[in-house]
C-alpha positions in Angstrom: 0.0 0.0 0.0 1.3 3.4 -0.9 1.8 5.8 2.0 0.3 9.2 1.4 3.0 11.1 3.2 6.5 10.7 4.6 5.0 11.5 8.1 3.3 8.0 7.9 6.7 6.3 8.3 8.7 6.0 11.6 10.9 9.0 10.8 12.3 11.5 13.2 11.2 15.2 13.2 14.6 16.2 11.8 14.2 14.0 8.7 10.6 15.0 8.1 11.5 18.7 8.4 14.2 18.3 5.8 11.8 16.4 3.4 9.3 19.2 3.8 11.9 21.8 3.0 13.0 19.7 -0.1 9.3 19.6 -1.2 9.2 15.9 -1.1 5.4 15.5 -1.0 4.2 11.9 -1.6 6.5 8.9 -1.7 7.1 7.4 -5.1 6.3 3.7 -5.8 9.9 2.7 -5.1 10.1 4.8 -1.9 6.9 3.4 -0.5 8.1 -0.2 -1.0 11.8 0.3 0.1 11.6 2.7 3.0 9.6 0.5 5.5 11.8 -2.5 4.7 15.0 -0.6 4.9 14.0 0.8 8.3 13.5 -2.8 9.4 17.1 -3.4 8.2 16.2 -6.0 5.5 18.5 -6.9 2.6 16.9 -5.7 -0.7 17.3 -6.3 -4.4 15.4 -3.5 -6.1 14.7 -3.4 -9.9 13.8 0.1 -10.7 14.4 2.4 -13.5 16.3 5.7 -13.2 14.1 8.7 -12.4 12.0 6.7 -9.9 13.2 8.4 -6.8 15.4 5.5 -5.6 18.2 7.6 -4.1 15.8 8.9 -1.5 14.4 5.4 -1.0 17.6 4.4 0.6 18.9 7.8 1.6 15.9 8.5 3.9 16.1 5.3 6.0 19.9 5.4 6.2 19.9 9.0 7.4 17.2 7.9 10.0 19.2 4.8 11.2 22.8 6.2 11.4 24.0 7.1 14.9 25.1 10.8 14.8 27.5 10.3 17.7 29.6 7.7 15.9 32.6 9.3 14.2 33.4 6.4 11.8 31.5 5.8 8.5 28.4 3.7 9.0 27.1 3.6 5.4 28.9 3.0 2.1 27.2 3.8 -1.2 28.9 2.5 -4.4 28.0 4.3 -7.7 29.3 3.8 -11.2 30.1 7.4 -12.1 31.7 10.4 -10.4 28.7 12.6 -11.2 26.3 10.2 -9.5 28.6 10.0 -6.4 28.5 13.8 -6.0 24.8 13.9 -6.5 24.1 11.1 -4.0 26.4 12.8 -1.5 24.4 16.0 -1.9 21.1 14.1 -1.4 22.3 12.6 1.8 23.5 16.0 3.1 20.1 17.6 2.3 18.0 14.7 3.7 20.1 14.5 6.8 20.6 18.3 7.2 18.8 18.8 10.5 20.3 15.6 11.9 23.7 16.9 11.0 24.6 13.9 8.8 28.0 14.3 7.2 28.5 12.6 3.8 31.7 12.5 1.8 32.2 11.6 -1.9 35.3 9.9 -3.1 36.1 9.3 -6.7 39.0 9.2 -9.2 40.6 12.3 -10.9 40.4 14.2 -7.6 43.5 14.5 -5.3 43.7 11.5 -3.0 45.1 13.6 -0.2 42.0 15.9 -0.1 39.8 12.8 0.3 42.1 11.3 2.9 41.7 14.5 5.0 37.9 14.4 4.6 37.8 10.8 5.7 39.7 11.7 8.9 36.7 13.9 9.9 33.6 12.6 11.5 31.8 11.0 8.5 28.5 9.1 8.6 28.1 8.2 4.9 30.8 7.6 2.2 29.7 7.6 -1.4 32.2 6.6 -4.0 33.1 4.9 -7.3 34.5 1.4 -6.8 38.1 2.0 -8.0 38.7 4.9 -5.6 36.9 3.3 -2.7 39.1 0.2 -3.1 42.2 2.5 -3.2 41.2 4.0 0.2 40.5 0.6 1.6 44.0 -0.7 0.5 45.7 2.3 1.9 43.9 2.1 5.2 42.3 5.6 4.8 38.7 4.4 4.8 37.6 2.8 8.1 35.2 -0.1 7.6 34.7 -1.6 11.0 31.5 0.4 11.7 29.9 0.0 8.2 26.4 -1.2 8.9 24.8 -0.4 5.5 26.0 -1.1 2.0 24.2 0.2 -1.1 25.2 -0.9 -4.6 23.5 1.7 -6.8 23.1 1.2 -10.6 24.5 -2.3 -10.3 24.0 -3.1 -14.0 26.0 -0.1 -15.0 28.8 -1.2 -12.7 28.7 -4.5 -14.7 28.8 -2.7 -18.0 31.7 -0.6 -16.9 33.7 -3.6 -15.7 33.5 -2.7 -12.0 31.9 -5.8 -10.7 35.2 -7.5 -9.6 36.1 -4.3 -7.6 32.7 -4.3 -6.1 33.2 -7.9 -5.0 36.6 -7.1 -3.6 35.1 -4.2 -1.5 32.3 -6.4 -0.2 34.8 -9.0 1.0 36.5 -6.4 3.2 33.2 -5.2 4.9 31.8 -6.4 8.2 29.6 -9.5 7.5 26.9 -8.1 9.9 25.5 -5.4 7.7 22.4 -4.5 5.7 23.0 -4.7 1.9 20.7 -3.0 -0.7 21.2 -3.5 -4.4 19.5 -1.2 -7.0 19.5 -1.9 -10.7 17.4 -0.9 -13.7 18.0 -4.4 -15.1 19.0 -7.6 -13.4 21.5 -9.6 -15.6 22.7 -13.0 -14.3 25.9 -11.6 -12.8 24.0 -9.2 -10.7 21.6 -11.9 -9.5 24.7 -14.0 -8.6 26.2 -11.1 -6.7 23.0 -10.9 -4.6 23.0 -14.6 -3.9 26.6 -14.6 -2.8 26.7 -11.6 -0.6 23.2 -10.9 0.7 21.1 -12.5 3.5 17.8 -13.8 2.0 17.2 -10.5 0.2 13.6 -9.3 -0.5 13.1 -8.7 -4.2 11.3 -5.5 -5.2 10.3 -4.7 -8.8 8.9 -1.4 -9.8 7.3 -1.6 -13.2 9.1 0.5 -15.7 6.4 3.1 -16.5 9.0 5.3 -18.3 9.1 2.8 -21.3 5.5 3.0 -21.9 4.3 5.4 -24.6 2.0 7.3 -22.2 5.0 9.0 -20.6 7.6 9.0 -23.4 6.8 9.3 -27.1 9.4 7.0 -28.8 10.2 7.3 -32.5 13.0 6.4 -34.9 14.0 8.2 -38.1 16.1 6.6 -40.8 19.0 8.7 -42.0 22.3 8.3 -43.8 25.3 8.9 -41.5 26.5 11.9 -43.5 23.0 13.5 -43.3 22.6 13.2 -39.5 23.6 16.8 -38.7 21.2 18.2 -41.3 18.5 15.9 -39.8 19.4 17.1 -36.3 18.9 20.8 -37.4 15.5 20.0 -38.9 14.3 17.9 -36.0 15.3 20.5 -33.4 13.6 23.3 -35.4 10.3 21.3 -35.7 10.4 20.0 -32.1 11.8 23.2 -30.6 12.6 21.6 -27.2 13.0 23.5 -24.0 15.6 21.1 -22.7 17.2 18.3 -24.7 20.1 15.8 -24.4 21.7 14.7 -27.7 23.5 11.4 -27.2 26.5 10.4 -29.3 28.5 7.2 -29.2 32.0 8.7 -28.9 33.6 11.8 -27.4 35.0 12.9 -30.8 31.4 12.9 -32.1 30.3 14.9 -29.1 33.0 17.5 -29.8 32.0 17.7 -33.4 28.3 18.0 -32.9 28.7 20.5 -30.1 31.0 22.7 -32.2 28.5 22.6 -35.1 25.6 23.5 -32.9 27.5 26.3 -31.1 28.5 27.7 -34.5 24.8 28.0 -35.4 24.1 29.9 -32.1 22.4 27.0 -30.2 22.3 27.4 -26.5 24.4 24.3 -25.8 27.2 22.6 -23.9 28.8 19.2 -23.9 29.9 16.4 -21.5 32.0 13.3 -22.0 34.6 11.1 -20.2 37.6 13.0 -21.7 36.8 16.2 -19.8 38.3 17.0 -16.4 36.0 16.3 -13.5 35.4 19.9 -12.4 34.3 20.8 -15.9 31.9 17.8 -16.1 30.3 18.8 -12.7 30.0 22.4 -13.7 28.3 21.5 -17.0 25.8 19.2 -15.2 25.0 21.9 -12.6 24.5 24.5 -15.3 22.2 22.1 -17.3 20.3 21.2 -14.1 19.7 24.9 -13.5 18.6 25.4 -17.1 21.5 27.7 -18.2 21.4 26.2 -21.7 18.9 24.1 -23.7 21.0 21.4 -25.5 23.5 19.0 -23.8 25.6 16.9 -26.2 26.7 13.9 -24.3 28.2 10.4 -24.3 26.6 7.7 -22.1 28.6 9.1 -19.2 25.6 11.5 -18.6 22.9 8.9 -19.2 22.9 7.3 -15.7 21.5 8.5 -12.5 21.6 12.3 -13.1 18.3 13.6 -11.7 17.2 16.5 -13.8 13.5 17.3 -14.1 11.8 18.7 -17.2 14.1 17.4 -20.0 11.6 17.4 -22.8 13.5 15.6 -25.4 16.2 13.0 -25.8 17.8 12.6 -29.3 19.9 9.5 -30.0 22.2 11.0 -32.6 23.9 7.6 -32.6 21.8 4.6 -31.7 23.2 2.9 -28.6 25.0 -0.4 -29.3 23.9 -1.9 -25.9 20.1 -2.3 -25.7 20.2 -1.4 -21.9 21.7 2.0 -22.9 18.5 2.8 -24.8 16.5 2.5 -21.6 19.0 4.6 -19.6 19.3 7.3 -22.2 15.6 7.7 -22.9 14.9 7.5 -19.1 16.4 11.1 -18.9 13.0 12.4 -20.2 9.5 11.7 -19.0 10.6 12.0 -15.4 8.5 12.9 -12.4 5.2 12.4 -14.2 6.2 14.7 -17.1 5.8 13.8 -20.8 8.8 13.4 -22.9 10.0 12.5 -26.4 12.8 10.1 -27.5 13.9 10.4 -31.1 16.5 7.9 -32.4 18.5 8.3 -35.6 19.1 4.9 -37.3 21.3 4.4 -40.4 20.5 1.7 -42.9 23.2 -0.6 -41.5 22.0 -0.4 -37.8 18.7 -2.3 -38.0 20.1 -5.2 -36.0 20.7 -2.8 -33.0 17.2 -1.4 -33.4 15.7 -4.9 -33.5 17.6 -5.9 -30.3 16.3 -2.7 -28.5 12.7 -3.4 -29.6 12.9 -7.0 -28.4 14.3 -5.8 -25.1 11.7 -3.0 -24.4 8.8 -5.2 -25.7 7.4 -2.9 -28.4 8.1 -1.7 -31.9 9.3 1.9 -32.0 7.2 3.8 -34.5 8.9 5.1 -37.6 8.9 8.9 -37.9 8.7 10.7 -41.2 11.6 13.1 -41.6 10.4 16.7 -41.4 9.6 18.2 -44.8 11.1 21.4 -46.0 7.7 23.1 -45.7 7.3 22.0 -42.1 10.9 23.2 -41.2 10.2 26.5 -42.9 6.9 27.0 -41.1 8.5 26.3 -37.7 11.7 28.3 -38.2 10.3 31.6 -36.9 9.2 30.1 -33.6 12.5 28.3 -33.2 14.5 31.5 -33.9 12.5 33.5 -31.4 13.1 30.8 -28.7 16.8 30.8 -29.6 16.9 34.5 -28.8 15.2 34.1 -25.4 17.4 33.3 -22.4 16.4 30.0 -20.8 14.4 30.1 -17.5 16.7 29.3 -14.6 15.4 26.5 -12.5 15.8 26.5 -8.7 17.1 23.4 -7.0 14.8 21.8 -4.4 17.6 22.2 -1.9 17.6 26.0 -2.3 14.7 26.4 0.0 16.4 24.2 2.5 19.7 26.1 2.3 18.1 29.5 2.5 18.0 29.3 6.3 21.6 28.0 6.6 24.8 30.1 7.0 28.2 28.5 6.7 30.7 30.2 9.0 34.5 30.0 8.5 36.8 30.1 11.6 40.6 30.4 11.3 41.3 27.7 13.8 41.3 23.9 13.6 43.1 20.8 14.8 46.4 22.5 15.2 44.9 24.8 17.8 43.4 21.6 19.4 39.8 22.7 18.7 37.2 20.0 18.5 33.5 20.0 17.3 32.3 19.9 21.0 34.2 23.2 21.6 32.2 24.9 18.9 28.9 23.4 20.0 29.5 24.3 23.7 30.3 27.9 22.9 27.7 28.6 20.2 24.8 26.9 22.1 25.4 29.4 25.0 24.5 32.4 22.7 21.1 33.9 23.6 18.4 32.6 21.2 20.6 29.8 19.9 20.4 26.1 20.8 22.2 22.9 19.9 19.5 22.3 17.3 20.6 25.4 15.4 24.1 24.0 14.8 24.6 21.9 11.6 27.5 20.1 10.1 30.9 21.0 11.6 34.1 20.4 9.5 37.4 20.8 11.3 40.6 20.8 9.2 44.2 21.5 10.3 44.2 25.3 10.3 40.5 26.3 9.8 37.0 25.0 10.4 33.5 25.4 8.9 30.3 25.4 11.1 26.8 25.5 9.5 24.3 27.5 11.5 20.6 26.5 10.8 17.2 28.1 11.2 18.2 31.7 10.1 20.4 32.0 13.3 23.6 32.6 11.2 23.7 36.4 11.5 23.3 36.2 15.3 26.1 33.7 15.7 28.4 35.5 13.3 27.9 38.8 15.1 28.4 37.3 18.6 31.4 35.0 17.7 33.5 38.0 16.5 34.0 38.8 20.2 33.7 35.4 21.8 36.6 33.0 22.5 36.7 29.3 21.8 39.0 27.4 24.3 40.4 30.8 25.3 41.2 31.8 21.7 39.5 34.6 19.7 39.2 33.3 16.2 38.6 35.3 13.0 35.1 34.4 11.8 33.2 35.3 8.6 30.6 33.9 6.3 32.1 31.2 4.1 31.9 31.6 0.3 28.7 30.2 -1.1 29.2 27.7 -3.9 
């Protein structure tokens, strides 16, 4: 039975308050099935498509169950991509905001030393890609003895990317007494084997893939010669005139080429692929999430697990060679109950890939007639006028939550022998401020960050300019907002 509200679960006031601020209204199908069982600490194998709200389905119970007082990590979340690791970390921080849950993301292409320092801090949840997580385990920088919860997210993508052996190596290092949850859009044999080998009589949950049905996503294919694809892309985008669109290509070289061609024509666009540095990839995804540009040209690196609402169109410039990729790509649109369109370009030599996809998804994708010259000409004016209008910037759900939070910087840390309890003890004595108003505290060698909740930041900032901590007067000011 679907619960009508998150208040119907056995959740603390801190978690419910955060969910209200995040505008989580009614549990999705996967959340209503997973949350009660996860709260009962059951092992779960969950088959659910992307865009179904599954991060919150495990994030909410884990935030509820972790013990704030414990300094060592209690939950480990494995994700296939760096982008997903960063996003899941943010979700944990937002859901656990008022419980002061500290989450850390660890992944490749980021300095190991920075992550090592973060992991020395009080950390409740670690989210990471398998390679980097295993590196930290081998070097002894990730403590495992208090891990009570393991989540393997996007398990089939881990398999596709060749991470399953690393995932198994990590599992073997973890405490045997733990809760394990595995989430996957598809359940290949190797994934089933993983669950049999490393989980205790897991409960199987399957959420029917509504996103594949034509009531949410309008699927179509258009036949085109490879050398006519870009001309077809121009015609299709003029006729469809999407508000927000991902154009998927098979290789990073193709992404670069298509992006440059679109940019030369004045399209509001950007690109993302695995050859880009991590900070650039994250910046592009954040800008796209906010609606800073309309067209994202991407390889499959962007196809999994990135939660962006209101993508109206997905165009497969190159048909995916793996049938599962079709599901993950097209699952970027038609999310959160919205309608979407998925248009796939197929060359005369690619019919075997199309047949495999159709067999896999269980229906024949309708053929689309290429736009006529007359249709393109009639739609050109509307397309041009939208090209000249700046996109509407979308506000993240977390903005409302973060409005009442001020992050303070103090120029003292471990070297001055300052601990989190010293900040809590001092700040909680300020008139009008209580322990509940103090959020996540991060103490580094020479400086510290303290989050102040509930709009109490200005009071604390003003008072702490003249208040000592352990007999030391520290410089304090508002930290830069990201």
